[in-house]
N, C-alpha and C positions, 0 to 999 in steps of 0.2 A: 424557394422563397426564403428570403433573409429574415431570421428571427431577431426581434428587437428587445425582447424581454424573456424572463424565465417563464416556465409553466408553473402556475400557482395552484395549490391544492389545499382544501380544507379537510381532506381525509386523514384519519389516523394512520400511523405507520403500519403497513401491512405485515411486516415481519413479526411483530408481536402477536397479531391475530393468527397468522399462519402457524407459528410455532405452537400455540395452544391447540389448534385444530389437529396438527400432526401428532402431538403427544397424546391426544384423546384417542386417535385411531391407531397409533403406532407407539405405545409406551415403551417398547423395546429399544427405541432410539436412546433412551436414557443411558443404556449401557455404553454408548460411545463417548459419553462425557467423562473427562478425566485429564490426565497428564501424559506426556510422552517424554520421559527423561532422556531418551536416546537423542533428542534434538540438541542437547548440549554437545554431543560428539560431532554432530553435523556442523555446529557453530565453530568448534575448535578446528575441525578439518578445513572449513572454508577460509577461516582467518589465516591459518598456516599456508594454505594454497595461494592466497593473494600476496602474502608477504614474501614467500619464496619466489613466486612469479615475478614480483617487483625486483628482487635481487638478481634473478637470472636475466632480466631485461635491462639491467643498469648500464650495459655497454653495447646494446644492440641498436640498429638503425631506427630512426624515428618512424618510418613507414611500418615496421614490424610492431613497434609499440602500439601505434594507433590501431592496427589491424587486430592484434590480440586483445586489446582493451575492448574493442567493439564485439569481437567474436567469442571471447572467452571470459575476460574479466567482468564484463557487464552481467553475464549470467550468474557468476559467483556472487557479485555484490547484490543483485536482485534477490538471490536466495537468502543472503544475510538479512535483507530487509524483511523477508518473510519470517525469518527466525526472530527478528525484533518484534514483529507482529505477534508471534506466538508468546514471547515474553510479556508483551503488553497485556494479553488476556490471561496470563498466569497459567499457561498450558505446558510448562516444562517442570517446574518445581512447585511444591506447596509452600506458599509464603511469598509475599510481595517482594521482599528484599532479594532473595536468591534469584528470582526471575529478573529483577532489575539489574543485578550484577551480570547475569548472563546476557542481557541486552547491551550492557556497556562493552562486554567482550565482543559481541557481534558487530558493534559499531566501529571497532578499531580500524579496519581498512577503508572505512566509508568517508573519510575526510571530515565531513560535517558532523557536529555533535547532534545526533538525531534521536537516539533511543529514548531518553527521558522525556523530551518534549513530545515525541510521537505518542508515548503512553498516555500522557495527560489529554492531548487533543483527540486522539483516536477513540478513547472511551466515550468522550462527549459525542463524537460522530455516531456511535452506536445508539446511545440513549436519546439523541436529539437529531436523528437523521433528517437533513433537509431544512432544519431551522437555522436561518441565516446567522443569527448572533450566537449560535452554539456549535455549529458544524463548520470547522475550518476546511473541510473538503469542498465546500461550495465556493465558487469564485465571487468576487465583488461584481457589482453591476458595472462599475467603471472599468474593471479588468476585462470583462466580456466585450464592452464597447471598444476598448482600446485594441484588443487582439483582433477583433472583427472576425469575419468568416473567410479570410483569404489565406492562401498557403503560407506566405512569409510570416504573418502574424502568429499562426498556429505553430509553425516550426520554431520560431523564437520562444514561444511560450513553453513548448516541450523541452527545448534545449536548456532553458533556465528554470525548469520546474522547481528545483529545491529552493531557489530564491523567491519564487512566486509563493510557495507555501509559507515561507518565513513572513511575508507581508501580511498574510491572512490572520496570523495569530493575535494581532493587536486588537481585533474586533471581538475576540472571545474573552470577555471580561470575567467570566466565571472560573477561569483557569489562572493560577498563579504562574507567571511566565518564568520567574527566576527564583531558585532556591539553592540549597547546598548540593542537591543532586544534579541540577542542570549545570552548576559551576564545576562539579566533579567531571561530568560528561565533557564539558568544554576543555577542562584542563588536560584530561587524558588525550583528547584529539590533538591539542596543540603539541603535547610532548611527542606523540606518535608521529605526527606530520613532520616535526622538526627532526626527529631521529631518522626517519626515512631519507629526508633530504641530506642530513649530515653524514650518515654512514653509507648510504647507497647511491646518493646523487640525484640530480634533477630528472633524469630519465626514469628512474624508478618511481619517483614521486608523480611524474606525469602519467605513468601507467595507472597508478592508484587513483589519481584524480579523474582521468578519462574514463576508467571503469565505472567510477561512481556516477558521473554525469550521464554516460550512456545507459546505465542500468535503470534509470527512472526518467529518462528524457527522450532525446531524439534518436530513437531506437525502437524496433518492433516491441520490445518489452514495455516501452512507454505507453503502448496501447492499453495496458492494464488500467490506467487511470481513466481512460475513456470507457472501457468495457464495464467497469463496475457500476457507474451511476448515470452515465450520459444517455440521453434518449436517442438511440440510433435505430434500433429495431422496432421500437414501440414508443408512442408518445404518452403512454400511461404506466408502463412498467418501470418502476424507479430503480430497481437493481437487476443486473443481468449477469449471468454466469458465463464462464468460458470453459469449454470442454475439449480443448485441443491438446496436441501432443506436448506443448511446452509446459503443461502442468507437471510433467515428469521432472523438470529441472527447476520448477517454481513451487514445488512442494504443495501442489493442489490449490494454489492461491486463486485459481480461476473459479473455484466453487464458491462464488460470492453470495448467492442467495442462501445456500446452505449455511455459510458462515454467519450471515446476519441473523438467520433464524435461530442458530444454535452456536453462539460465540464461545461456548465452553467445550466444544468438540475440537480436539487437536487436528492438525493438518492431515495426518495419515488416515483419519477416520471419516473425513468429509465425504468421500465417494460412497461410503456405507450409508450415510444419511440419505443421499439421493436414491440409492438402490433400495432402501427400506421404505421410501414413500414416493414411488414413481408417479402416482396420480397427482401429487402436488407439484412436482418439478418438471415432468416431461411436457406439460402443456405450456411452460414458460418459454419466452424467447431466449435464445442463448447464442453465443458466438463460438465459431469453430476455428478461427484463425486470428491471432493477434497481428500478424503481418498485414493481412488484408484490411483489418480494422484500422491499423495505424495509417495505411495509405489512404483509406477512405476518409478518415478524419482530416488528414492534411489537405486533400484535394476536393472533397465534397463541400460546396459552399452552403449547403442546407444544414450542415452540422457546425455549431459554434459553441462557445462557452455558455451561451444562453440555453443550450439543450439540456437543461436540468430542471427537476421538480423542486420547488421551494414550498415548504409547508407554512400555512398561516396559523397553524395550531398554536395556541398560547398556553402558558402555564407549564407545570411539571409534566414531562413525558414519562410514560411507563418504561421501566427497565426491560432489557431483553430477557427472554425466557429460554432456558434457565440462565441465571447469572453466573459469572465466574466464581469459582470457589477458591479464595485465597486462604 
């Protein structure tokens, strides 16, 4: 059955409620809150890996560049997006500026200036999940109608996902879109992109660009965007986790219910949250394969961009529990 509108709800955000209940029964979970300074070494290693990879591919055949961008570079770039996510929540260093600088470093091989803007809009996504004018993760109604529920529309939507996200920020009036940090982010990316092209050549730049688009788009990794908040397994469960093998290269990004419940827990401790409160998480629907979900999203005409919950709750929303410690 083709959906023609979002699923609307007047219920408060369940993550805030569940976090309080979990902490009442399992106060030991507070021990998992904190920083993981080792993430900065992961960032440095992944940035170096992508830049060295681009240099090594500068004179290789095009088929090899595309193949390695899809099979290797995409995973490295997706991992860097996860690290930017960690920086956004202040989970590497104490202090907003050191985390933001780490995010700028992670952004280097990702072509688009993403880290600073993601920080601003993603924190609103947490505090106002499903509120149309505050959550840039929600599609526009016209966007959902235009993409429709057919394969070609959804494939184009995934392939151009970074551009789609850019269009959504204009409706989030509560966030300042441009400041000195976003201009710095833009300037760094322009310099890096030009330097790759100038010193390494167009094939090296193509590897960097293709890795970026594959990492969050038309690739099994792109299923992450569907997994997190699209109504695939349930028409009522707003957030869904993924517990498959790709969490090993995605730094546990699939533990999305756990992350929304406790956004101050770093990536390496999210599985401990689930293990500590099994009664709260084992009964929730979860995905086991991003690849199968990716294919189902593309071909199942019952799933569209309308497969989202939109909250009608007005006024100030409660902040996640516990909040990030900057």
